C-alpha positions as CSV (number, residue, x, y, z in Angstrom):
1,X,-15.9,-10.5,-15.5
2,X,-12.7,-11.5,-17.4
3,X,-11.4,-7.9,-17.3
4,X,-12.1,-7.7,-13.6
5,X,-10.3,-11.0,-12.9
6,X,-7.4,-9.7,-14.9
7,X,-7.3,-6.5,-13.0
8,X,-7.4,-8.3,-9.7
9,X,-4.6,-10.6,-10.8
10,X,-2.5,-7.6,-11.9
11,X,-3.1,-5.8,-8.6
12,X,-2.1,-9.0,-6.7
13,X,1.1,-9.2,-8.6
14,X,1.9,-5.6,-8.0
15,X,1.3,-6.0,-4.2
16,X,3.4,-9.2,-4.1
17,X,6.3,-7.3,-5.5
18,X,6.1,-4.5,-2.9
19,X,4.8,-6.1,0.3
20,X,8.1,-7.4,1.6
21,X,9.9,-4.2,0.7
22,X,7.4,-2.2,2.8
23,X,8.1,-4.4,5.8
24,X,11.9,-4.0,5.3
25,X,11.5,-0.2,5.2
26,X,9.5,-0.3,8.4
27,X,12.1,-2.5,10.2
28,X,15.0,-0.3,8.9
29,X,13.3,2.9,10.0
30,X,12.6,1.3,13.4
31,X,16.2,0.2,13.8
32,X,17.4,3.8,13.1
33,X,14.8,5.5,15.3
34,X,15.5,3.1,18.1
35,X,19.3,3.5,18.1
36,X,21.0,6.9,18.5
37,X,24.3,5.5,17.3
38,X,22.7,4.3,14.0
39,X,20.7,7.5,13.6
40,X,23.8,9.6,14.0
41,X,25.4,7.9,11.0
42,X,22.9,9.6,8.7
43,X,23.9,12.7,6.9
44,X,21.0,15.0,6.1
45,X,19.9,18.6,5.7
46,X,16.2,17.9,5.8
47,X,13.9,15.2,7.3
48,X,13.1,13.9,3.9
49,X,16.8,13.3,3.1
50,X,17.2,11.4,6.4
51,X,14.4,9.0,5.7
52,X,15.1,8.5,2.0
53,X,18.5,7.2,2.9
54,X,16.8,4.3,4.5
55,X,14.5,3.5,1.5
56,X,16.5,1.8,-1.3
57,X,13.6,1.9,-3.7
58,X,12.0,5.1,-2.4
59,X,8.4,4.7,-1.3
60,X,7.5,2.1,-3.9
61,X,3.8,2.8,-3.7
62,X,1.2,0.3,-4.5
63,X,-0.5,1.0,-7.9
64,X,-3.9,-0.6,-7.5
65,X,-6.3,-0.3,-10.4
66,X,-10.0,-0.3,-10.3
67,X,-10.9,0.7,-13.9
68,X,-12.5,-2.6,-14.9
69,X,-14.6,-2.6,-11.7
70,X,-15.6,1.0,-12.3
71,X,-16.5,0.3,-15.9
72,X,-18.6,-2.7,-15.0
73,X,-20.5,-0.6,-12.4
74,X,-21.0,2.3,-14.8
75,X,-22.1,0.1,-17.7
76,X,-24.5,-1.9,-15.6
77,X,-22.6,-5.1,-16.2
78,X,-22.6,-5.8,-12.5
79,X,-26.3,-6.5,-12.8
80,X,-25.5,-9.8,-14.5
81,X,-23.3,-10.9,-11.6
82,X,-24.7,-13.2,-9.0
83,X,-25.0,-12.0,-5.4
84,X,-21.8,-13.9,-4.2
85,X,-19.7,-12.5,-7.1
86,X,-21.0,-9.0,-6.5
87,X,-20.3,-9.2,-2.8
88,X,-16.7,-10.5,-3.3
89,X,-15.9,-7.8,-5.8
90,X,-17.5,-5.0,-3.7
91,X,-15.5,-6.1,-0.7
92,X,-12.2,-6.3,-2.7
93,X,-12.5,-2.9,-4.2
94,X,-13.6,-1.4,-0.9
95,X,-10.5,-3.0,0.9
96,X,-8.3,-1.4,-1.8
97,X,-9.6,2.0,-1.0
98,X,-9.7,1.7,2.8
99,X,-6.6,-0.4,3.1
100,X,-3.3,0.2,1.2
101,X,-4.6,3.3,-0.7
102,X,-5.6,5.1,2.5
103,X,-2.3,4.3,4.2
104,X,-0.4,5.4,1.1
105,X,-2.2,8.8,1.3
106,X,-1.0,9.2,4.9
107,X,2.6,8.5,3.8
108,X,2.3,10.9,0.8
109,X,0.9,13.6,3.1
110,X,3.7,13.2,5.6
111,X,6.3,13.5,2.8
112,X,4.9,16.7,1.4
113,X,4.2,18.4,4.8
114,X,6.3,21.5,5.3
115,X,7.7,20.4,8.7
116,X,9.1,17.2,7.1
117,X,11.8,19.3,5.6
118,X,13.0,20.6,8.9
119,X,16.0,18.6,10.0
120,X,14.8,18.8,13.7
121,X,11.7,16.8,12.7
122,X,13.7,14.0,10.9
123,X,13.5,11.5,13.7
124,X,9.8,12.1,14.3
125,X,9.1,11.7,10.5
126,X,11.1,8.5,10.5
127,X,9.1,7.2,13.5
128,X,5.8,8.1,11.8
129,X,6.8,6.5,8.5
130,X,7.9,3.4,10.4
131,X,4.4,3.0,11.7
132,X,2.8,3.8,8.4
133,X,5.0,1.4,6.4
134,X,4.3,-1.4,8.9
135,X,0.5,-0.7,8.6
136,X,0.9,-0.6,4.8
137,X,2.6,-4.0,4.9
138,X,-0.2,-5.5,6.9
139,X,-2.9,-4.0,4.7
140,X,-1.2,-5.3,1.6
141,X,-0.9,-8.8,3.1
142,X,-4.6,-8.8,4.0
143,X,-5.5,-7.6,0.5
144,X,-3.4,-10.3,-1.1
145,X,-5.2,-12.9,0.9
146,X,-8.5,-11.3,-0.2
147,X,-7.4,-11.3,-3.8
148,X,-6.6,-15.0,-3.6
149,X,-10.0,-15.8,-2.1
150,X,-11.7,-13.7,-4.8
151,X,-9.8,-15.2,-7.7
152,X,-10.5,-18.8,-6.4
153,X,-14.2,-18.0,-6.1
154,X,-14.6,-15.9,-9.2
155,X,-12.7,-18.2,-11.6
156,X,-14.7,-21.3,-10.5
157,X,-18.0,-19.5,-10.9
158,X,-17.1,-17.8,-14.2
């Protein structure tokens, strides 16, 4: 259980470093997409170049780990957890996969798509990324709240 708690703490710290940046990126993309005068200040030859000018740290993707949880499941260690602990952990790791990790995959797919390199698609790419980064921000905030709940409950029962 200690390894899982450490993993959750590490994941929480990683998200806390990135969550506000993802909201900032979303707002910045929205500002540029919503204003032709701002958009026209960008210099780019591809859609990717256009959007990366608006991301100081790049995409700064979440690096959420699940090795301790996977190891506990494979080794059968989870059989020693009580129902509440198991439920909390199962929910947390499912939220990771269906929340930030799934949105991150959408962002990554958009950035590697062939039409993202076409300068005519730059504004459309920026609009899509604006929506995705905003969704990522909300998913990360929700997961941070879930991490806090889990840590509070797991540390008191451990």
